[in-house]
C-alpha positions in Angstrom: 11.4 -60.7 98.9 13.8 -58.1 98.3 13.0 -54.7 99.5 13.9 -51.0 98.5 13.8 -48.4 101.2 13.9 -44.6 101.5 13.0 -42.0 103.4 12.7 -38.3 103.1 11.8 -35.0 105.5 11.2 -31.5 105.6 11.2 -29.0 108.6 8.6 -26.4 106.8 7.6 -23.3 108.5 7.8 -24.6 111.8 10.6 -24.1 114.4 12.2 -27.4 114.6 11.6 -31.0 113.5 8.9 -33.1 115.6 8.9 -36.0 113.1 11.0 -38.6 113.4 11.7 -42.0 110.9 13.6 -44.7 111.1 14.1 -48.0 109.2 15.5 -51.1 111.1 16.9 -54.4 109.7 18.1 -56.8 112.0 17.3 -61.0 111.6 15.0 -61.6 109.4 12.8 -58.4 110.6 12.6 -54.8 108.7 11.1 -52.4 111.0 9.5 -48.7 110.0 8.9 -46.6 112.7 7.5 -43.0 111.9 6.1 -40.4 114.8 5.0 -37.1 114.7 5.4 -35.4 118.1 2.2 -32.9 118.6 3.0 -29.3 118.4 0.2 -28.4 120.1 1.9 -30.1 123.6 5.3 -29.7 125.0 8.2 -30.9 123.7 6.9 -33.2 120.8 10.4 -34.1 119.9 11.1 -36.1 122.9 7.6 -37.8 122.6 8.2 -38.7 118.9 11.9 -39.5 119.5 11.1 -42.0 121.8 9.2 -44.3 120.3 12.4 -44.6 117.6 14.3 -45.2 120.8 12.4 -48.0 122.1 12.0 -49.5 118.9 15.6 -49.7 118.8 16.5 -50.5 122.4 13.9 -53.9 121.6 15.4 -55.2 118.5 18.7 -54.6 120.0 18.1 -56.9 123.1 15.6 -59.4 121.5 16.0 -62.4 119.5 13.4 -61.4 117.1 13.2 -64.2 114.9 11.7 -65.9 118.0 8.8 -63.1 118.8 5.7 -62.7 117.3 5.1 -59.3 115.1 2.3 -58.5 117.2 4.1 -59.3 120.5 7.7 -56.7 119.1 4.7 -54.0 118.1 2.6 -53.9 121.1 6.0 -53.6 123.2 7.5 -51.2 121.5 4.2 -49.2 122.1 4.9 -50.3 125.9 8.4 -49.4 126.3 7.6 -46.0 124.5 4.9 -45.0 126.8 7.0 -46.1 130.1 9.5 -43.6 128.5 6.9 -40.8 128.0 5.6 -41.5 131.9 9.5 -40.8 133.0 9.5 -37.9 130.8 6.2 -36.5 132.4 7.7 -37.0 136.2 10.9 -35.5 135.2 9.6 -32.2 133.2 6.0 -31.7 134.4 5.0 -32.0 130.7 3.1 -34.3 129.2 4.3 -34.8 125.5 2.2 -36.4 123.0 2.7 -38.0 119.3 1.4 -40.4 116.6 3.1 -43.3 116.0 3.4 -45.7 112.8 4.5 -49.4 113.7 5.3 -51.7 110.4 7.3 -54.8 110.6 7.8 -57.4 107.7 8.9 -60.8 108.3 9.1 -63.3 105.4 6.0 -63.4 103.5 4.1 -61.1 106.3 3.3 -57.6 107.2 1.9 -56.4 110.4 1.6 -53.0 111.8 0.0 -50.7 114.5 -1.1 -46.9 114.4 -2.0 -44.5 116.9 -3.1 -40.8 115.5 -3.1 -39.4 112.0 0.0 -40.5 110.7 -0.9 -42.9 108.2 0.3 -46.3 106.3 -0.8 -46.6 102.7 -0.5 -50.1 101.2 -0.1 -50.2 97.4 -0.7 -53.5 95.4 -0.5 -53.3 91.5 -0.1 -49.1 91.4 -3.3 -48.7 93.6 -4.0 -48.4 97.3 -5.2 -51.4 99.0 -5.2 -50.3 102.2 -4.8 -47.3 104.4 -4.9 -47.2 108.5 -8.0 -44.7 109.6 -7.0 -41.7 111.4 -7.9 -41.4 115.0 -9.3 -38.1 114.4 -12.3 -36.1 114.7 -12.4 -35.6 110.5 -11.8 -39.5 109.8 -15.2 -39.7 112.0 -16.5 -37.2 110.0 -15.7 -39.4 106.8 -17.0 -42.8 108.5 -20.5 -40.9 109.1 -20.5 -39.7 105.5 -20.8 -36.1 106.4 -17.0 -35.2 104.6 -15.4 -36.7 101.5 -12.4 -38.3 102.1 -10.4 -35.7 99.7 -11.3 -32.5 102.0 -9.7 -34.1 105.1 -6.4 -32.2 104.7 -8.0 -28.7 104.7 -10.9 -29.4 107.1 -11.0 -26.9 110.2 -11.0 -29.7 112.4 -8.3 -31.6 110.8 -5.6 -32.1 113.6 -8.0 -32.8 115.9 -6.9 -36.6 117.2 -9.1 -38.9 119.3 -5.8 -40.9 120.4 -2.3 -40.5 120.9 0.7 -42.1 122.3 0.9 -40.2 125.7 1.6 -40.5 129.7 -1.9 -40.2 130.2 -2.9 -43.3 128.8 -1.9 -46.6 128.0 -1.1 -47.3 124.2 -4.8 -47.9 122.4 -3.5 -49.0 118.6 -5.0 -50.4 115.9 -3.3 -53.8 114.3 -3.7 -54.8 110.9 -1.6 -57.2 108.9 -1.4 -58.7 105.0 -0.1 -62.0 103.1 2.8 -60.2 100.5 2.6 -60.5 96.9 5.6 -59.4 94.7 6.1 -55.6 94.3 3.7 -54.9 97.4 4.9 -51.4 98.8 4.1 -49.4 101.8 4.1 -45.4 102.3 4.4 -44.2 105.6 3.6 -40.3 106.4 3.1 -37.7 108.7 -0.1 -35.6 108.1 2.4 -32.9 106.8 2.4 -35.0 103.6 -0.7 -36.6 103.3 -2.8 -33.4 103.9 -1.8 -31.6 101.0 -1.3 -35.2 98.8 -4.1 -37.0 97.2 -4.3 -41.0 97.4 -3.5 -40.8 93.5 -0.5 -39.0 94.2 0.6 -41.5 96.8 0.2 -44.4 94.3 3.0 -43.1 92.1 5.1 -44.9 94.2 3.4 -48.3 93.1 3.7 -47.3 89.5 7.5 -45.9 88.9 10.9 -48.0 88.0 11.7 -49.9 91.3 15.4 -48.8 91.2 16.2 -46.6 94.8 17.2 -43.5 92.8 13.6 -43.2 91.1 12.2 -44.4 94.7 14.0 -41.5 96.5 13.5 -38.8 94.2 9.9 -39.1 94.1 9.7 -39.2 97.9 12.1 -35.7 98.2 9.9 -34.4 95.5 6.7 -35.2 97.5 7.6 -34.0 100.9 8.7 -30.8 99.0 5.6 -30.4 97.3 3.5 -31.2 100.2 5.2 -28.3 102.0 5.1 -25.9 99.3 1.5 -26.5 98.6 1.2 -25.4 102.5 2.6 -22.0 102.0 3.3 -20.1 105.3 1.7 -22.7 107.6 3.5 -25.4 106.5 3.9 -28.5 109.0 6.9 -30.4 109.6 6.7 -33.4 106.6 7.8 -37.1 106.8 7.4 -40.0 104.6 8.9 -43.5 104.7 8.6 -45.7 101.6 9.5 -49.8 101.5 9.1 -51.2 98.3 9.3 -54.7 96.9 11.3 -55.3 94.2 9.2 -56.8 90.9 12.1 -59.3 89.9 
């Protein structure tokens, strides 16, 4: 399947950009990596960058056509965790980050996530799947004590139950999908989805499959999320991998 890729990021009203995103294409594998360094902990930027660096290093040294996608993502998480342990020993602090890893090879997509950055899977213009946040607000939704549309503005949004850090081994959720023509993957940090409804995310599955159209929508969606958040706007980061329709 032929894929179109675009990304967009805004710093919002924060002093620095602690979101990181990268799409790596090597051999038969296309890998999207998104990490959101947690602002309530020191050096979230280093934590997020550790995930990018781990993915880069592993893909550079591995014959990826011979490995399983599950092994690939698990090993990236393990390497990132080792980097965070080294940072803690060197700096005396424990940076933390969320993480989305999406690997596509042939007709299979496989992904892992920790925290409240999200991956949406679109098919036929609708949300087919999304990752379930490791957060207090997701727990409230699952208990039917909170509507999903209200998660982004709930006072407990941002209270995470899992993250990638030096303190505990990675505890990711994994999922996979057999691909169909035209499937779309949208990964974003909480700075985007908190201010964006699922119906708006679905727009990526409905517009023209040209890079210019997808990039324009990605840029507008990130800027719109920052504008909606106003003076409290968080870092906002979004990446799209869209399958061509023909």
